C-alpha positions as protocol buffer text, in pm:
chain_id: "A"
residue {
  index: 1
  type: MET
  ca { x: 14213 y: 18412 z: 8255 }
}
residue {
  index: 2
  type: ARG
  ca { x: 14383 y: 18191 z: 8001 }
}
residue {
  index: 3
  type: ARG
  ca { x: 14148 y: 18049 z: 7741 }
}
residue {
  index: 4
  type: LEU
  ca { x: 14157 y: 17675 z: 7698 }
}
residue {
  index: 5
  type: VAL
  ca { x: 14090 y: 17545 z: 7350 }
}
residue {
  index: 6
  type: ILE
  ca { x: 13972 y: 17190 z: 7377 }
}
residue {
  index: 7
  type: VAL
  ca { x: 13772 y: 16934 z: 7191 }
}
residue {
  index: 8
  type: LEU
  ca { x: 13476 y: 16786 z: 7376 }
}
residue {
  index: 9
  type: ALA
  ca { x: 13660 y: 16456 z: 7399 }
}
residue {
  index: 10
  type: LEU
  ca { x: 13954 y: 16612 z: 7581 }
}
residue {
  index: 11
  type: ALA
  ca { x: 13731 y: 16808 z: 7814 }
}
residue {
  index: 12
  type: THR
  ca { x: 13536 y: 16504 z: 7918 }
}
residue {
  index: 13
  type: LEU
  ca { x: 13834 y: 16275 z: 7951 }
}
residue {
  index: 14
  type: ALA
  ca { x: 14024 y: 16531 z: 8157 }
}
residue {
  index: 15
  type: SER
  ca { x: 13737 y: 16562 z: 8402 }
}
residue {
  index: 16
  type: CYS
  ca { x: 13746 y: 16187 z: 8457 }
}
residue {
  index: 17
  type: SER
  ca { x: 14119 y: 16121 z: 8449 }
}
residue {
  index: 18
  type: SER
  ca { x: 14087 y: 15864 z: 8727 }
}
residue {
  index: 19
  type: LYS
  ca { x: 13916 y: 15629 z: 8485 }
}
residue {
  index: 20
  type: LYS
  ca { x: 14139 y: 15457 z: 8233 }
}
residue {
  index: 21
  type: PRO
  ca { x: 14009 y: 15532 z: 7882 }
}
residue {
  index: 22
  type: ARG
  ca { x: 13931 y: 15243 z: 7652 }
}
residue {
  index: 23
  type: ASP
  ca { x: 13855 y: 15201 z: 7285 }
}
residue {
  index: 24
  type: LEU
  ca { x: 13562 y: 15024 z: 7127 }
}
residue {
  index: 25
  type: ASP
  ca { x: 13623 y: 14745 z: 6880 }
}
residue {
  index: 26
  type: HIS
  ca { x: 13638 y: 14940 z: 6555 }
}
residue {
  index: 27
  type: SER
  ca { x: 13409 y: 14685 z: 6390 }
}
residue {
  index: 28
  type: LEU
  ca { x: 13127 y: 14828 z: 6605 }
}
residue {
  index: 29
  type: ILE
  ca { x: 13154 y: 15156 z: 6413 }
}
residue {
  index: 30
  type: HIS
  ca { x: 12972 y: 15119 z: 6081 }
}
residue {
  index: 31
  type: VAL
  ca { x: 13077 y: 15366 z: 5812 }
}
residue {
  index: 32
  type: THR
  ca { x: 12824 y: 15420 z: 5534 }
}
residue {
  index: 33
  type: GLY
  ca { x: 12939 y: 15315 z: 5190 }
}
residue {
  index: 34
  type: ASP
  ca { x: 12785 y: 15612 z: 5011 }
}
residue {
  index: 35
  type: ALA
  ca { x: 13041 y: 15881 z: 5095 }
}
residue {
  index: 36
  type: ARG
  ca { x: 12958 y: 16198 z: 4907 }
}
residue {
  index: 37
  type: LEU
  ca { x: 13244 y: 16388 z: 4744 }
}
residue {
  index: 38
  type: ARG
  ca { x: 13212 y: 16763 z: 4705 }
}
residue {
  index: 39
  type: THR
  ca { x: 13436 y: 17053 z: 4611 }
}
residue {
  index: 40
  type: ASP
  ca { x: 13332 y: 17383 z: 4763 }
}
residue {
  index: 41
  type: THR
  ca { x: 13448 y: 17666 z: 4987 }
}
residue {
  index: 42
  type: VAL
  ca { x: 13558 y: 17559 z: 5335 }
}
residue {
  index: 43
  type: GLY
  ca { x: 13631 y: 17807 z: 5612 }
}
residue {
  index: 44
  type: ASP
  ca { x: 13534 y: 18174 z: 5636 }
}
residue {
  index: 45
  type: GLY
  ca { x: 13684 y: 18508 z: 5541 }
}
residue {
  index: 46
  type: LYS
  ca { x: 14060 y: 18509 z: 5497 }
}
residue {
  index: 47
  type: PHE
  ca { x: 14068 y: 18143 z: 5601 }
}
residue {
  index: 48
  type: ALA
  ca { x: 13838 y: 18033 z: 5317 }
}
residue {
  index: 49
  type: ASP
  ca { x: 13973 y: 17787 z: 5059 }
}
residue {
  index: 50
  type: LEU
  ca { x: 13830 y: 17591 z: 4769 }
}
residue {
  index: 51
  type: SER
  ca { x: 13875 y: 17229 z: 4869 }
}
residue {
  index: 52
  type: THR
  ca { x: 13749 y: 16879 z: 4806 }
}
residue {
  index: 53
  type: PHE
  ca { x: 13583 y: 16715 z: 5104 }
}
residue {
  index: 54
  type: VAL
  ca { x: 13372 y: 16411 z: 5186 }
}
residue {
  index: 55
  type: LEU
  ca { x: 13042 y: 16385 z: 5370 }
}
residue {
  index: 56
  type: VAL
  ca { x: 13021 y: 16043 z: 5531 }
}
residue {
  index: 57
  type: GLU
  ca { x: 12827 y: 15895 z: 5822 }
}
residue {
  index: 58
  type: ALA
  ca { x: 12935 y: 15663 z: 6100 }
}
residue {
  index: 59
  type: GLU
  ca { x: 12698 y: 15466 z: 6322 }
}
residue {
  index: 60
  type: ASN
  ca { x: 12796 y: 15355 z: 6671 }
}
residue {
  index: 61
  type: THR
  ca { x: 12638 y: 15011 z: 6718 }
}
residue {
  index: 62
  type: ALA
  ca { x: 12791 y: 14963 z: 7063 }
}
residue {
  index: 63
  type: THR
  ca { x: 12615 y: 15014 z: 7397 }
}
residue {
  index: 64
  type: ASP
  ca { x: 12860 y: 15290 z: 7497 }
}
residue {
  index: 65
  type: GLY
  ca { x: 12893 y: 15639 z: 7355 }
}
residue {
  index: 66
  type: ALA
  ca { x: 13233 y: 15708 z: 7200 }
}
residue {
  index: 67
  type: TYR
  ca { x: 13445 y: 15977 z: 7040 }
}
residue {
  index: 68
  type: VAL
  ca { x: 13478 y: 15833 z: 6692 }
}
residue {
  index: 69
  type: THR
  ca { x: 13765 y: 15939 z: 6468 }
}
residue {
  index: 70
  type: LEU
  ca { x: 13746 y: 15892 z: 6091 }
}
residue {
  index: 71
  type: GLY
  ca { x: 14017 y: 15949 z: 5834 }
}
residue {
  index: 72
  type: GLY
  ca { x: 14106 y: 15828 z: 5489 }
}
residue {
  index: 73
  type: GLU
  ca { x: 14216 y: 15908 z: 5136 }
}
residue {
  index: 74
  type: LEU
  ca { x: 14076 y: 16038 z: 4810 }
}
residue {
  index: 75
  type: ALA
  ca { x: 14124 y: 15809 z: 4511 }
}
residue {
  index: 76
  type: ASP
  ca { x: 14097 y: 15850 z: 4135 }
}
residue {
  index: 77
  type: GLU
  ca { x: 13923 y: 15611 z: 3896 }
}
residue {
  index: 78
  type: THR
  ca { x: 14225 y: 15377 z: 3903 }
}
residue {
  index: 79
  type: ASP
  ca { x: 14217 y: 15370 z: 4286 }
}
residue {
  index: 80
  type: HIS
  ca { x: 14537 y: 15575 z: 4303 }
}
residue {
  index: 81
  type: THR
  ca { x: 14556 y: 15805 z: 4606 }
}
residue {
  index: 82
  type: VAL
  ca { x: 14524 y: 16170 z: 4504 }
}
residue {
  index: 83
  type: GLY
  ca { x: 14471 y: 16327 z: 4846 }
}
residue {
  index: 84
  type: ILE
  ca { x: 14470 y: 16262 z: 5220 }
}
residue {
  index: 85
  type: LEU
  ca { x: 14163 y: 16343 z: 5427 }
}
residue {
  index: 86
  type: ARG
  ca { x: 14220 y: 16521 z: 5757 }
}
residue {
  index: 87
  type: ALA
  ca { x: 14096 y: 16308 z: 6049 }
}
residue {
  index: 88
  type: GLN
  ca { x: 13795 y: 16430 z: 6245 }
}
residue {
  index: 89
  type: SER
  ca { x: 13659 y: 16321 z: 6584 }
}
residue {
  index: 90
  type: ILE
  ca { x: 13294 y: 16349 z: 6688 }
}
residue {
  index: 91
  type: TYR
  ca { x: 13109 y: 16213 z: 6990 }
}
residue {
  index: 92
  type: VAL
  ca { x: 12861 y: 15948 z: 6872 }
}
residue {
  index: 93
  type: PRO
  ca { x: 12608 y: 15825 z: 7132 }
}
residue {
  index: 94
  type: ALA
  ca { x: 12532 y: 15454 z: 7152 }
}
residue {
  index: 95
  type: GLY
  ca { x: 12299 y: 15344 z: 6873 }
}
residue {
  index: 96
  type: GLU
  ca { x: 12321 y: 15674 z: 6685 }
}
residue {
  index: 97
  type: LYS
  ca { x: 12507 y: 15807 z: 6383 }
}
residue {
  index: 98
  type: ARG
  ca { x: 12681 y: 16132 z: 6298 }
}
residue {
  index: 99
  type: THR
  ca { x: 12785 y: 16301 z: 5976 }
}
residue {
  index: 100
  type: PHE
  ca { x: 13155 y: 16372 z: 5930 }
}
residue {
  index: 101
  type: ALA
  ca { x: 13299 y: 16631 z: 5691 }
}
residue {
  index: 102
  type: LEU
  ca { x: 13648 y: 16508 z: 5604 }
}
residue {
  index: 103
  type: VAL
  ca { x: 13842 y: 16783 z: 5426 }
}
residue {
  index: 104
  type: ASP
  ca { x: 14145 y: 16736 z: 5202 }
}
residue {
  index: 105
  type: LYS
  ca { x: 14447 y: 16775 z: 5431 }
}
residue {
  index: 106
  type: ASP
  ca { x: 14601 y: 17042 z: 5207 }
}
residue {
  index: 107
  type: ARG
  ca { x: 14263 y: 17214 z: 5155 }
}
residue {
  index: 108
  type: LYS
  ca { x: 14290 y: 17184 z: 4778 }
}
residue {
  index: 109
  type: PRO
  ca { x: 14044 y: 17082 z: 4506 }
}
residue {
  index: 110
  type: ARG
  ca { x: 14107 y: 16730 z: 4376 }
}
residue {
  index: 111
  type: PRO
  ca { x: 13936 y: 16720 z: 4034 }
}
residue {
  index: 112
  type: THR
  ca { x: 14053 y: 16364 z: 3962 }
}
residue {
  index: 113
  type: ALA
  ca { x: 13906 y: 16225 z: 4286 }
}
residue {
  index: 114
  type: LYS
  ca { x: 13625 y: 15980 z: 4215 }
}
residue {
  index: 115
  type: ALA
  ca { x: 13597 y: 15793 z: 4546 }
}
residue {
  index: 116
  type: ALA
  ca { x: 13700 y: 15801 z: 4910 }
}
residue {
  index: 117
  type: ARG
  ca { x: 13851 y: 15530 z: 5126 }
}
residue {
  index: 118
  type: ILE
  ca { x: 13725 y: 15593 z: 5479 }
}
residue {
  index: 119
  type: ARG
  ca { x: 13873 y: 15427 z: 5786 }
}
residue {
  index: 120
  type: VAL
  ca { x: 13791 y: 15426 z: 6156 }
}
residue {
  index: 121
  type: ARG
  ca { x: 14099 y: 15567 z: 6328 }
}
residue {
  index: 122
  type: GLY
  ca { x: 13965 y: 15556 z: 6682 }
}
residue {
  index: 123
  type: ALA
  ca { x: 13659 y: 15497 z: 6900 }
}
residue {
  index: 124
  type: ARG
  ca { x: 13740 y: 15619 z: 7251 }
}
residue {
  index: 125
  type: VAL
  ca { x: 13469 y: 15541 z: 7506 }
}
residue {
  index: 126
  type: ALA
  ca { x: 13350 y: 15849 z: 7694 }
}
residue {
  index: 127
  type: PRO
  ca { x: 13353 y: 15813 z: 8077 }
}
residue {
  index: 128
  type: MET
  ca { x: 13046 y: 16037 z: 8080 }
}
residue {
  index: 129
  type: PRO
  ca { x: 12835 y: 16217 z: 7818 }
}
residue {
  index: 130
  type: PRO
  ca { x: 12972 y: 16551 z: 7691 }
}
residue {
  index: 131
  type: PRO
  ca { x: 12866 y: 16862 z: 7889 }
}
residue {
  index: 132
  type: ALA
  ca { x: 12689 y: 17011 z: 7586 }
}
residue {
  index: 133
  type: HIS
  ca { x: 12406 y: 16853 z: 7390 }
}
residue {
  index: 134
  type: VAL
  ca { x: 12097 y: 16931 z: 7183 }
}
residue {
  index: 135
  type: GLU
  ca { x: 11749 y: 16901 z: 7335 }
}
residue {
  index: 136
  type: GLY
  ca { x: 11400 y: 16928 z: 7190 }
}
residue {
  index: 137
  type: MET
  ca { x: 11503 y: 16887 z: 6828 }
}
residue {
  index: 138
  type: ARG
  ca { x: 11223 y: 16910 z: 6574 }
}
residue {
  index: 139
  type: GLU
  ca { x: 11195 y: 16912 z: 6196 }
}
residue {
  index: 140
  type: ILE
  ca { x: 10961 y: 17151 z: 6016 }
}
residue {
  index: 141
  type: PRO
  ca { x: 10866 y: 17107 z: 5647 }
}
residue {
  index: 142
  type: ASP
  ca { x: 10896 y: 17439 z: 5464 }
}
residue {
  index: 143
  type: GLY
  ca { x: 10787 y: 17407 z: 5104 }
}
residue {
  index: 144
  type: ASP
  ca { x: 11054 y: 17214 z: 4915 }
}
residue {
  index: 145
  type: LYS
  ca { x: 11298 y: 17211 z: 5207 }
}
residue {
  index: 146
  type: THR
  ca { x: 11328 y: 17120 z: 5575 }
}
residue {
  index: 147
  type: VAL
  ca { x: 11400 y: 17340 z: 5876 }
}
residue {
  index: 148
  type: VAL
  ca { x: 11551 y: 17193 z: 6193 }
}
residue {
  index: 149
  type: GLN
  ca { x: 11527 y: 17356 z: 6536 }
}
residue {
  index: 150
  type: GLY
  ca { x: 11672 y: 17262 z: 6872 }
}
residue {
  index: 151
  type: VAL
  ca { x: 11801 y: 17394 z: 7203 }
}
residue {
  index: 152
  type: VAL
  ca { x: 12170 y: 17369 z: 7290 }
}
residue {
  index: 153
  type: LYS
  ca { x: 12222 y: 17302 z: 7660 }
}
residue {
  index: 154
  type: ASN
  ca { x: 12559 y: 17369 z: 7823 }
}
residue {
  index: 155
  type: GLU
  ca { x: 12583 y: 17180 z: 8152 }
}
residue {
  index: 156
  type: ALA
  ca { x: 12944 y: 17285 z: 8217 }
}
residue {
  index: 157
  type: ALA
  ca { x: 13037 y: 17516 z: 8504 }
}
residue {
  index: 158
  type: ARG
  ca { x: 13166 y: 17776 z: 8259 }
}
residue {
  index: 159
  type: GLY
  ca { x: 13054 y: 17923 z: 7930 }
}
residue {
  index: 160
  type: GLY
  ca { x: 13185 y: 17803 z: 7599 }
}
residue {
  index: 161
  type: ASN
  ca { x: 13184 y: 17856 z: 7225 }
}
residue {
  index: 162
  type: ILE
  ca { x: 12993 y: 17553 z: 7105 }
}
residue {
  index: 163
  type: MET
  ca { x: 12992 y: 17428 z: 6747 }
}
residue {
  index: 164
  type: VAL
  ca { x: 12640 y: 17321 z: 6651 }
}
residue {
  index: 165
  type: ILE
  ca { x: 12612 y: 17107 z: 6337 }
}
residue {
  index: 166
  type: ALA
  ca { x: 12312 y: 17013 z: 6124 }
}
residue {
  index: 167
  type: THR
  ca { x: 12282 y: 16749 z: 5854 }
}
residue {
  index: 168
  type: PHE
  ca { x: 12018 y: 16768 z: 5582 }
}
residue {
  index: 169
  type: TYR
  ca { x: 11917 y: 16460 z: 5384 }
}
residue {
  index: 170
  type: ASP
  ca { x: 11751 y: 16401 z: 5048 }
}
residue {
  index: 171
  type: ARG
  ca { x: 11460 y: 16165 z: 4980 }
}
residue {
  index: 172
  type: GLU
  ca { x: 11699 y: 15871 z: 4955 }
}
residue {
  index: 173
  type: GLY
  ca { x: 11839 y: 15940 z: 5300 }
}
residue {
  index: 174
  type: LYS
  ca { x: 12176 y: 16063 z: 5174 }
}
residue {
  index: 175
  type: PRO
  ca { x: 12339 y: 16369 z: 5334 }
}
residue {
  index: 176
  type: MET
  ca { x: 12314 y: 16682 z: 5119 }
}
residue {
  index: 177
  type: THR
  ca { x: 12473 y: 16953 z: 5331 }
}
residue {
  index: 178
  type: ARG
  ca { x: 12630 y: 16984 z: 5677 }
}
residue {
  index: 179
  type: PRO
  ca { x: 12613 y: 17348 z: 5791 }
}
residue {
  index: 180
  type: PHE
  ca { x: 12740 y: 17456 z: 6131 }
}
residue {
  index: 181
  type: SER
  ca { x: 12741 y: 17758 z: 6357 }
}
residue {
  index: 182
  type: VAL
  ca { x: 12954 y: 17845 z: 6661 }
}
residue {
  index: 183
  type: VAL
  ca { x: 12757 y: 18005 z: 6944 }
}
residue {
  index: 184
  type: TRP
  ca { x: 12847 y: 18123 z: 7292 }
}
residue {
  index: 185
  type: VAL
  ca { x: 12643 y: 17952 z: 7564 }
}
residue {
  index: 186
  type: GLU
  ca { x: 12668 y: 18066 z: 7926 }
}
residue {
  index: 187
  type: PRO
  ca { x: 12739 y: 17811 z: 8202 }
}
residue {
  index: 188
  type: SER
  ca { x: 12438 y: 17596 z: 8291 }
}
residue {
  index: 189
  type: SER
  ca { x: 12240 y: 17775 z: 8023 }
}
residue {
  index: 190
  type: THR
  ca { x: 12068 y: 17715 z: 7688 }
}
residue {
  index: 191
  type: GLN
  ca { x: 12061 y: 17864 z: 7339 }
}
residue {
  index: 192
  type: ALA
  ca { x: 11792 y: 17810 z: 7074 }
}
residue {
  index: 193
  type: MET
  ca { x: 11922 y: 17716 z: 6728 }
}
residue {
  index: 194
  type: GLN
  ca { x: 11775 y: 17685 z: 6380 }
}
residue {
  index: 195
  type: PHE
  ca { x: 11913 y: 17570 z: 6044 }
}
residue {
  index: 196
  type: VAL
  ca { x: 11737 y: 17594 z: 5707 }
}
residue {
  index: 197
  type: GLY
  ca { x: 11803 y: 17313 z: 5462 }
}
residue {
  index: 198
  type: PRO
  ca { x: 11857 y: 17329 z: 5086 }
}
residue {
  index: 199
  type: PRO
  ca { x: 11580 y: 17266 z: 4832 }
}
residue {
  index: 200
  type: GLY
  ca { x: 11508 y: 16895 z: 4817 }
}
residue {
  index: 201
  type: SER
  ca { x: 11590 y: 16826 z: 5181 }
}
residue {
  index: 202
  type: THR
  ca { x: 11332 y: 16603 z: 5349 }
}
residue {
  index: 203
  type: HIS
  ca { x: 11496 y: 16515 z: 5681 }
}
residue {
  index: 204
  type: ALA
  ca { x: 11744 y: 16678 z: 5918 }
}
residue {
  index: 205
  type: THR
  ca { x: 11927 y: 16633 z: 6245 }
}
residue {
  index: 206
  type: MET
  ca { x: 12134 y: 16852 z: 6478 }
}
residue {
  index: 207
  type: PHE
  ca { x: 12428 y: 16768 z: 6705 }
}
residue {
  index: 208
  type: ILE
  ca { x: 12735 y: 16909 z: 6881 }
}
residue {
  index: 209
  type: GLY
  ca { x: 13084 y: 16932 z: 6736 }
}
residue {
  index: 210
  type: ASP
  ca { x: 13383 y: 17097 z: 6906 }
}
residue {
  index: 211
  type: VAL
  ca { x: 13369 y: 17327 z: 7208 }
}
residue {
  index: 212
  type: VAL
  ca { x: 13600 y: 17609 z: 7319 }
}
residue {
  index: 213
  type: TYR
  ca { x: 13587 y: 17672 z: 7697 }
}
């Protein structure tokens, strides 16, 4: 059987092709102004690179869930562009927010980058919620850090490799780290997940990224 590599947005839209997709007004997507620049290892194994990236959050203030796409540029202290950020799409339910990790398009460190210009590239309304989601999420204080637990539920008719993402926040409510794990979940089945935050984390959340069916 041929494997289909798809993003949740494509999977959902394909299953409802009879409905014409529409975009939200981009002004309904609020991007936080405290984007956090970091330079660290991205990827694993032979695909690992040292790269500058940005942790930034987007809130969907609309009454419809949407696949939000963010992109942008890295700028130096004179506001000159020193790098392009690769666009990323994440499903954001109505009234909620998600953390995006926008990586330098060339996966390179940008030591002169001092700020990021983030733009909403798209906000495609989902005809129905994605087939995978997190249930029963709970936060557990563990000394000087926070642990987040949840159950990933796959409601699709076939199994898939599901990317599960966590965001850990500091006392000021700013994202500190955004770890993820890809797990196989059987059709109409569940998988328990846990992420341990860094020292200083006081709050956490968990959500779904991409899926491979």
